[in-house]
C-alpha positions as CSV (number, residue, x, y, z in Angstrom):
1,M,-56.8,47.2,105.1
2,R,-60.2,45.7,104.7
3,R,-61.0,46.3,108.3
4,F,-59.9,49.9,108.1
5,S,-62.0,50.6,105.0
6,E,-65.0,48.9,106.6
7,A,-64.6,50.9,109.8
8,L,-64.3,54.1,107.7
9,Y,-67.5,53.1,106.0
10,F,-69.4,53.1,109.3
11,I,-67.7,56.2,110.6
12,T,-68.5,58.1,107.4
13,L,-72.1,57.0,107.5
14,T,-72.3,58.0,111.2
15,L,-70.8,61.4,110.5
16,W,-73.2,62.1,107.6
17,V,-76.4,60.9,109.1
18,G,-75.5,62.1,112.6
19,G,-74.6,65.5,111.2
20,L,-77.9,65.7,109.4
21,W,-79.9,65.0,112.5
22,A,-77.8,67.1,114.8
23,I,-77.8,70.2,112.6
24,G,-81.4,70.0,111.4
25,Y,-83.2,68.9,114.6
26,L,-80.9,70.2,117.4
27,V,-78.6,73.0,116.3
28,A,-80.9,75.0,114.0
29,P,-83.9,75.1,116.3
30,V,-81.6,76.1,119.2
31,L,-80.2,79.0,117.1
32,F,-83.6,80.3,116.3
33,A,-84.9,79.9,119.8
34,T,-81.8,81.5,121.4
35,L,-80.7,84.3,119.1
36,A,-82.8,87.4,119.1
37,D,-81.5,88.2,115.6
38,R,-83.4,85.8,113.3
39,Q,-81.3,86.9,110.3
40,L,-78.1,85.9,112.2
41,A,-79.7,82.6,113.2
42,G,-80.7,81.9,109.6
43,L,-77.2,82.8,108.3
44,L,-75.6,80.5,110.8
45,A,-78.1,77.7,110.1
46,G,-77.6,78.1,106.4
47,K,-73.8,77.8,106.7
48,L,-74.2,74.6,108.8
49,F,-76.7,73.2,106.2
50,A,-74.2,74.0,103.4
51,L,-71.4,72.3,105.4
52,I,-73.4,69.1,106.0
53,G,-74.3,69.2,102.3
54,W,-70.6,69.1,101.4
55,V,-70.0,66.3,104.0
56,G,-72.9,64.5,102.4
57,L,-71.4,64.7,98.9
58,V,-68.0,63.4,100.1
59,S,-69.6,60.8,102.3
60,A,-71.8,59.5,99.5
61,A,-68.9,59.3,97.1
62,Y,-66.9,57.2,99.5
63,L,-69.8,55.0,100.6
64,L,-70.9,54.2,97.1
65,L,-67.3,53.6,95.9
66,F,-66.7,51.4,98.9
67,M,-69.8,49.3,98.2
68,L,-68.9,49.0,94.5
69,I,-65.3,47.9,95.2
70,R,-66.3,45.5,98.0
71,L,-69.4,44.0,96.4
72,G,-68.9,44.6,92.7
73,R,-72.0,44.5,90.6
74,S,-74.0,42.9,93.3
75,A,-74.0,46.2,95.1
76,L,-76.6,47.3,92.6
77,K,-78.9,44.7,94.0
78,R,-78.7,46.1,97.6
79,G,-81.3,48.4,99.0
80,V,-78.6,50.2,101.0
81,F,-76.8,51.1,97.8
82,W,-80.0,52.7,96.3
83,L,-80.7,54.5,99.6
84,L,-77.3,56.1,99.3
85,V,-77.9,57.0,95.7
86,A,-81.3,58.6,96.7
87,M,-79.6,60.6,99.5
88,L,-76.9,61.7,97.1
89,V,-79.5,62.9,94.6
90,L,-81.3,64.9,97.3
91,T,-78.0,66.4,98.5
92,V,-77.1,67.5,95.0
93,L,-80.6,69.0,94.4
94,S,-80.4,70.9,97.7
95,Q,-76.7,72.0,97.4
96,F,-76.7,73.0,93.8
97,G,-80.3,73.8,93.1
98,I,-82.3,75.0,96.0
99,Q,-79.6,76.6,98.2
100,P,-78.3,78.8,95.3
101,L,-81.9,79.8,94.5
102,L,-82.5,80.8,98.1
103,A,-79.2,82.8,98.2
104,Q,-80.3,84.6,95.0
105,L,-83.7,85.5,96.4
106,K,-81.9,86.9,99.5
107,A,-79.6,88.9,97.2
108,D,-82.5,90.2,95.1
109,A,-84.3,91.4,98.2
110,L,-81.4,93.7,99.2
111,P,-81.3,96.2,100.8
112,R,-84.3,94.7,102.7
113,E,-84.4,91.3,104.4
114,V,-86.0,88.7,102.2
115,M,-88.8,88.1,104.6
116,E,-89.6,91.8,104.6
117,S,-89.6,92.0,100.8
118,V,-92.0,91.1,97.9
119,L,-89.9,87.9,97.5
120,R,-91.1,86.6,100.8
121,D,-93.6,84.1,99.4
122,R,-91.2,82.7,96.9
123,F,-88.5,82.4,99.5
124,A,-90.9,80.7,101.9
125,A,-92.1,78.3,99.3
126,W,-88.6,77.2,98.3
127,H,-87.5,77.1,101.9
128,G,-90.4,74.7,102.5
129,V,-89.3,72.5,99.6
130,S,-85.8,72.5,101.1
131,S,-87.2,71.5,104.5
132,I,-89.1,68.6,102.9
133,L,-86.0,67.4,101.1
134,Y,-84.0,67.6,104.3
135,L,-86.6,65.6,106.2
136,L,-86.7,63.0,103.4
137,Q,-82.8,62.8,103.6
138,S,-83.0,62.4,107.4
139,V,-85.5,59.5,107.1
140,L,-83.4,57.8,104.4
141,G,-80.4,58.3,106.6
142,L,-82.1,56.6,109.4
143,L,-83.0,53.7,107.2
144,L,-79.4,53.6,106.0
145,V,-78.1,53.3,109.6
146,V,-80.5,50.5,110.4
147,G,-79.6,48.6,107.3
148,A,-75.9,49.5,107.1
149,G,-74.6,46.1,108.3
150,R,-76.8,44.1,106.1
151,G,-75.8,46.1,103.0
152,L,-72.2,44.7,103.3
153,K,-72.9,41.0,103.7
């Protein structure tokens, strides 16, 4: 059972961090470059970012629980543990703070598109904050992948 849970640890980490990189730096740019309708591209990208946010929440829960069960209190002394906590915090901020705010700004702009409304600047500012948090998550994820094996020993 130990080998299975350890394999699941690495698979979960790969799914989360790989998903972050694939969606944020491959899929979303291709959507905006390919689709003539930027609103549709944004809608699809937003749904994918929300999905990877949920993947992140579930992944972080498993990864942190696995480390705590496997290493006990010594997990709290591992950099990998705190990288996971930081990524979880960023995911929570994005999923339950910034994303709902962006959705509300879009709804408030109706019947116009948010980028064609007086809310454009607020939306752009919060979208920028979201992008910075996503970049930070991606870099932390990269550090996690590099240090994943060391975090379990």
